[in-house]
C-alpha positions as CSV (number, residue, x, y, z in Angstrom):
1,X,19.3,-71.4,14.4
2,X,19.8,-75.3,15.4
3,X,23.9,-76.0,15.5
4,X,25.5,-79.8,16.4
5,X,28.3,-79.2,18.2
6,X,30.4,-82.3,18.4
7,X,29.8,-82.9,22.1
8,X,25.8,-82.7,21.9
9,X,25.9,-85.0,19.0
10,X,27.7,-87.6,21.0
11,X,25.8,-86.9,24.6
12,X,22.6,-86.3,23.4
13,X,19.6,-88.5,24.6
14,X,17.9,-90.3,21.8
15,X,14.8,-91.8,21.9
16,X,13.9,-95.3,20.3
17,X,11.7,-95.8,17.4
18,X,9.9,-98.3,15.6
19,X,11.6,-101.4,14.8
20,X,13.3,-101.2,10.9
21,X,11.5,-104.4,10.8
22,X,8.3,-102.9,10.8
23,X,9.2,-100.3,8.3
24,X,7.7,-100.5,4.7
25,X,10.6,-99.0,3.4
26,X,13.0,-101.1,5.3
27,X,14.2,-104.4,4.7
28,X,16.1,-106.4,6.9
29,X,18.8,-108.3,5.6
30,X,21.3,-109.8,8.2
31,X,21.2,-108.8,11.9
32,X,18.4,-107.4,14.2
33,X,19.9,-103.9,13.5
34,X,17.8,-101.3,15.8
35,X,17.7,-97.4,16.1
36,X,16.9,-94.4,18.0
37,X,16.5,-91.2,17.0
38,X,15.4,-87.9,18.0
39,X,14.2,-84.5,15.9
40,X,15.5,-81.3,16.4
41,X,13.1,-80.0,13.7
42,X,9.8,-81.7,12.4
43,X,8.6,-84.8,13.2
44,X,7.5,-88.8,11.4
45,X,5.7,-87.3,8.2
46,X,6.7,-83.9,8.0
47,X,8.0,-82.2,4.8
48,X,11.1,-81.5,6.3
49,X,13.1,-83.3,9.2
50,X,15.9,-82.8,11.3
51,X,17.9,-84.4,14.0
52,X,20.2,-87.5,15.0
53,X,19.7,-90.4,14.4
54,X,21.9,-94.1,15.5
55,X,21.8,-97.8,14.3
56,X,23.5,-101.0,16.2
57,X,25.4,-103.1,13.6
58,X,23.2,-104.7,10.6
59,X,22.4,-104.4,7.0
60,X,19.2,-103.5,5.5
61,X,17.8,-102.1,2.5
62,X,16.6,-98.7,2.8
63,X,14.6,-96.7,0.3
64,X,14.6,-93.5,0.8
65,X,11.2,-91.7,1.5
66,X,12.4,-88.1,1.2
67,X,15.8,-86.3,-0.2
68,X,18.6,-86.9,2.6
69,X,21.6,-85.3,3.4
70,X,23.5,-86.9,6.6
71,X,26.9,-86.4,8.2
72,X,28.5,-89.6,9.7
73,X,29.3,-88.6,13.5
74,X,30.3,-91.6,14.6
75,X,30.8,-95.4,13.6
76,X,31.4,-97.2,10.3
77,X,28.8,-98.2,7.6
78,X,29.5,-99.8,4.2
79,X,27.0,-97.7,1.6
80,X,25.9,-100.2,-1.1
81,X,23.9,-98.2,-4.4
82,X,21.8,-100.1,-6.8
83,X,24.6,-100.9,-8.8
84,X,26.4,-102.7,-6.2
85,X,28.9,-100.4,-5.3
86,X,30.3,-100.1,-2.1
87,X,31.9,-96.8,-0.3
88,X,33.0,-97.4,3.0
89,X,31.9,-94.3,5.5
90,X,33.1,-93.0,8.8
91,X,33.6,-89.8,10.8
92,X,33.1,-86.6,9.0
93,X,32.1,-88.6,5.9
94,X,28.3,-87.4,4.7
95,X,26.2,-88.5,1.9
96,X,23.2,-87.5,-0.2
97,X,20.4,-89.4,-1.0
98,X,17.5,-88.6,-3.2
99,X,13.9,-89.5,-2.7
100,X,13.3,-93.2,-4.1
101,X,16.7,-94.2,-4.5
102,X,17.4,-97.8,-2.8
103,X,20.2,-98.4,-0.4
104,X,22.0,-101.0,1.3
105,X,23.3,-99.9,4.7
106,X,26.2,-102.3,6.3
107,X,26.8,-101.2,9.3
108,X,29.6,-102.3,10.7
109,X,30.5,-100.4,14.1
110,X,27.3,-98.4,15.7
111,X,26.9,-95.3,13.4
112,X,25.2,-92.1,14.7
113,X,24.3,-89.6,12.5
114,X,23.1,-86.0,11.8
115,X,20.8,-86.0,9.0
116,X,18.6,-83.6,7.2
117,X,15.1,-84.9,5.3
118,X,13.5,-82.7,2.7
């Protein structure tokens, strides 16, 4: 069992991850967003990944390599779908994306989320 209390989410140590601009499924559009995270289950390339992810402000296009559900725990982001629809998400909001879906993340203030990718 994995439980994410608010205290654990807020205070977890995260590891630097590869630069967004180096990932073939990410296209940085504005700024220099940097991200870090940790896996509590699985790892990069696993068929199931669960963990925490954080990213600084910036804008990038992301093509989802798997189905993902996430819950925003900190920060504010505008999510722009392929039709141009914009949704503003903050703490407590969640979203689900499907493998291959293209979404633009416009991070207004540093984001931290709990995620599961399958």
